[in-house]
N, C-alpha and C positions, 0 to 999 in steps of 0.2 A: 784256291785262295786260303791262306792261313790266317785265322782270327783267334787270337789268344786274349782279347780284351773282354773282361766281364761286363755285362750290361749294367748300366745305372737305371734307376727307376724313380719316378715321382708319382705322388698320389694326393688327391684332395677330393672333398665333396664337390659335386658339380654345382654350378651356379644355381640351377633350378632346384637342387635338393637342399642347398644351404639357405634355409629360411630364416636364419637368425637376424639380428639387428644389422649385420653386415654379411656380405656373401663370402666372407673368408674366415668367419669365426667358428666354423665347424659345428654349428648348432642347426638341428633340423627337426621338423615335426613330421617328416615322412617316415613311416615304419619300414619302408623299403627304399632307402636312398641310393643314389647313383654315385659311384666312385669313378673318377677319371684320372688319367695321368699320361706320362710318356716313358718310353724305354727304347731299346733297339727295335728296328723294324722286324716284325714277325716273331718277336720273342714271346715265350709262353710265361704268363704271370700267374703265380699261385697266390690266391687270397685266402688267408686264414682268419675267420671271424667266429666268435662264440663257439670255439672248439671244432669248427668244421672248415674244410678246405675246398676251394673252388678254383677252376682254371679258366683263363681267358687269354686269347692271343691278340697281340698288338697288330695293327695294320702295317702296310708297307711304309707308312710315314712314322711309325713308332707310337702312334696314338692308341690308347686302349680305354675301354669303359666297361664297368661291371656294376650291375644292380643287385642289391640284396634280394634274393629270391623270395617269392610269396610264401613259401613253406618254412622260411626261417623267421620265427617270431622273436623280436627283440623287446626287452623291457625298457621302459624309460630310464635314462641314465647315460653315463659315459661308456663308450665301447672302444676297445683297443683292437686294431687289426694289424696283421703283418703281411708284407708282400715280399715275394722272392721272384726272380726272373731268370730264365734260361734262354740264351740266344740260339740261333740256328746251328752254331758251331759247338754247342754244348757247354758254353761258358755260363757260369752262374755268378750272381752277385756275391761278394765276399761275405756279406751279412744281410739278413732280411731288413727291410724298411718297416718301421713301426709308425702307425698313424692312429689318430683318435677322432672320434666325433661324438657329440652329445645328442641323444634322442629325447625329445620332449613332446609327447602327444597329448598332454593334459591341458585343457583350456583353463585360463584363469577364472577365478570365481567372478560372479556377476558384480560389477561395480555398483556403488551407490551414488546418488546425486541429490543435492538439496540446495535451496537458495540460501546463501551465506547470511548469517544473522545480521551482519552489517548492511546488507542490501534488502532485508525483509522489513519494509517499512509498514506493512500491515500487521495483522494478527500473526503471531509466531507460527510458522509452518504452513501458512495458507498459500505461499508462492505468489503473492500479490505484492507489487512494489511500484513506487513512483520513480525509481531510479532507472534511467534508460540504458545505463551501462552496468548492469548488475554483476555481482560475483557469484559464481556457482562453485560449490565445493563437493567433495565426496571421498570415498575410499575405493582402492583398487589393489591389485597385486603389486607389491613393492617393485619399483622400477619399470612397471609396465607402461606401455603407451596407451593413453586414454583418448578416445575419439568421441567428441561431443558434437552432436548435430542439433542445430537450432534453426528451424525454419528452412531446412535444406542446406544450410551452410555448415561445413565440417571444420571443427577446430581440433588440432592435435597438440597434446601436451604429455608430459611424463610424470607419473607418480613418484614421490620421493621414496627414501629407504623404508619409511613406515607405511607406505601405501597411500599417503594423503595426496590429494591433488586439488588444484584451485584454478579457476579460469575467470578472468575479468574481461568482459567484452570491451573491445576497443571502438566498435561502431555502435552508436546509439540505436536502440530499437524504438519503433513507433508504438503508440498505444495499440494494444491488441493482445490476443492469446497466441502463445507460441508452444508448439510441441517440442519437448527436449528429450533426446535419446542419448544414451551413453553406452559405449562398448569398450572393453579392454583387450589389448593385444600384447601377449607376453613376448619374451626375448626370442622364443622359437617361432613366432608368427601365429600361434594359436589364438583364436578369437573367443572371447567370452560370450555368454548370452547377453542380449540387450537389456539394460536396466529398465525397470518398469516405467510406463509412461508418466511423464511429468508435464504438466501444463503451467507455463510461466505466463503471468498476466502483468502487462505494463499498463499503468493507469496514472497519467499525469493531470487528469482533469481536476478542476477546483470545485468543491461541493458548493451547493446553493443554500442560502439561509436568509429568511426574512422573519420579522417579528413585529407585532403591534398588540396594543391592548384591545380586547374584544369590544366591539362597538357598544354592545348593551351594557358594558361595565364602565365605559367612558362617559361619565355623567357630567362632564364639564360643559362649558358654553357650546362647544362643538363635540362631535363624536370622534375627534381625532386630536384633541389637545392634550391628552394624557392626564387629565384631571378626573379624579373619581372619589366618591364617598364609599366605595366598596373596599373593605379591608382585606379581602381575600379574592382579588381580581383574577380573571382568566386572561392569559396571553395566548396568542396563536400565530401561526405563520406557515411558511413552506420551507422544506429542506430536501436534501437528497433522499429519495424513497428508502424506507427501512433503516435510516440512520438514527443514531442516538443524539438527541439534542440536550445540551447542557445549558441550563438557564441559571444565571447567578444574579441575586439581588440581596442587598443588605448583608453581603459576605456569606451567603448561604447558597449552596448549589442544589438545584433540582433537576430531575431528568425526565425527559419525555422521548417517545419513539415516533418518528414519522411513519405514516402508513404507506401502502404501496403506491399511492398517488403523490406522496411527499407532503401531505398535510399533517400538522401536529398542533396540539393544544395542551396547556398546562394551567390548572387552577392551583394557586398557592395554598398549601395546607396550613401555613402559618399566617396569622393576621399581622398586618402592617399598621404601625402607629402613624399618626398624622405627621407627614414629612414628605420631602421630595427625595426620590430615590433614583440613582442611576442603575441600569441593569444591562447585562450583556448576555448574548446567546451564542453558543459555539456548537458547530457540528464538525465531525471528523469522518472522512470516508474510510473505506477498507484499507487504503494504502497509507493512512496516517496524515493525509493532507487536510488541513482544517480551514474553516471560514468562520468569521464572526460578524455579528451585527449588534447594535446597541440602541438604547433609548432611555427615556426618563419618564417617571410617573410621579404625580403629586397626589397623595392621599389626604383628603380633607373631610373629616367627619364632624367638624364643629360648625353649628349654625351661626350665621352672621348676627352681630349685634345690630340693634335698630332703635333709633330714637326719632320721635316726630313731635312737632308742636307748631303753634302759630309763629310766624316770623315776628321778631320784635317790632318791626315797622308796622305790622298789621295788628298787633295786640295793643288796642287803644284803651283797654280797661285800666283800673287803678294800679294793677300790677302788670308787669310785662310777662307774667307767667300765668295769668288767670284765664287765658283763652277766651276773653270777652273783647269783642271788637265792634266798631261801627263802620269798618271797611267792608263794603258789600262784595268786593272781589279780593278776599284776603289771600295771603301767600302762606303755604305750609312749608316747613323746612325740617331737616333732620340730618343725621349722620349714620353711616353704616360702613360696611367694608368697601374699599375702593372698587369702583366700576361694577358694583352689584346691581342687579336688576330690581327696580322698585315698581310695585303695583299699588296704587292708591284707589281704594273703593270709597267714593264720596257721593252721598245722596243717591246710592243705587247705580252709580256709573263708574266703570273701571277706567283708570288712567295709568299709563305706564311711562316710565322714564328710567334713566341710568344714573347711578351715582358718579360723581367726578373722581378724578385720580386721588383726591384727598378723602373720599368717602362722603362728602357733603352733597346734598340735593335740595332743590327748591321747586315748588310747584305752585303756580298761580291759578286760583279758581277762575275758569274762563267765563262764567256767567254771573250776573248780579244775583245775590242771594237775598231773599226776604228775611225779615226778622224771625229767628227761630233758634232752636238748639239743634246742632248737627253732630252726628257721630260718623267718624271715618275710621277705616283700618288701613294700615300700611303693611304690606307683605314684601319682605326682602329675600331675594334668592342670590346666593353667592356663586362663584365659579364651580363649586362642587355640587351645585344644585340643592343646597340646603335652604330650607324655608324658615323665615322668622316673621311672626306677626306681632 
């Protein structure tokens, strides 16, 4: 058989060796990659790489494969190889085939990861948020693939030309603690070390807050009416344990810290003038969620006015104001603050009553009185528990 046709030859990195972003980009992280191709059956292929030549024979179907030997150490970078083929009849290709591949065995630097500022609703850098679909950001090798694992779920994205990457979760996370790991994969398939452990905390709970005037300072008619004669009263309540409580009254802010059981108290350092005040109390948890409560307090340090005399109808003397009467069961009368409590001490006996809405009061002596001079006292107590005799 006469054969005068020179062999043709093809060559490429094998699919297993081409570890780049595609299996045809000629990028590998294998220091001893495998070249494969076709030529004439049983032809001898000469591979020249890094100044050394190696021979391999094609099989009966013209398929051939050659692996860079272990003793040939290649540096990272682009490598050019040439191929020539000689068939069984001695024909050789008219010119060698030139091929290239890029070797990259260097893993990318360890990426960084942090909770994006727009999602960090707590203290900056604490990785605590009330946003259930937070955004994570970080740095990696430019154009590298970034693999983010959250609670066992892997998200894949690509860093931009500057190495910046960002991931916004599309599925809400329930309240809890989540371990986040990040690894980078470069164009050659090299994997970086895993970024240090990050614990992401999702907390959508609403903090608790209550407030009231301390009972011992609530000197009004009841211990819960918010009326007091204490000018620097103490407020107390419950809040989220260890949280900071912001108490505002008279346009001034005061701060208290709840203990580990959630109890807090605050004694005002500044004295309040007689007046009715609205106050608010606010607490904010670690993720920035706040709760408020409010109330009012009336400070009254002024003793009530008090006037008492014989009722005109009982004062039968020459003057209606001389307190001389022939009525043996006279009526005493007077004025004070509206609805104040009145105690009349007459002839050694205590009698109590309450002033009307207009502050007036009347008291009829229940027993017949013999002729004599009588002394009585009237004690008035207002809603702030101030006494006036």
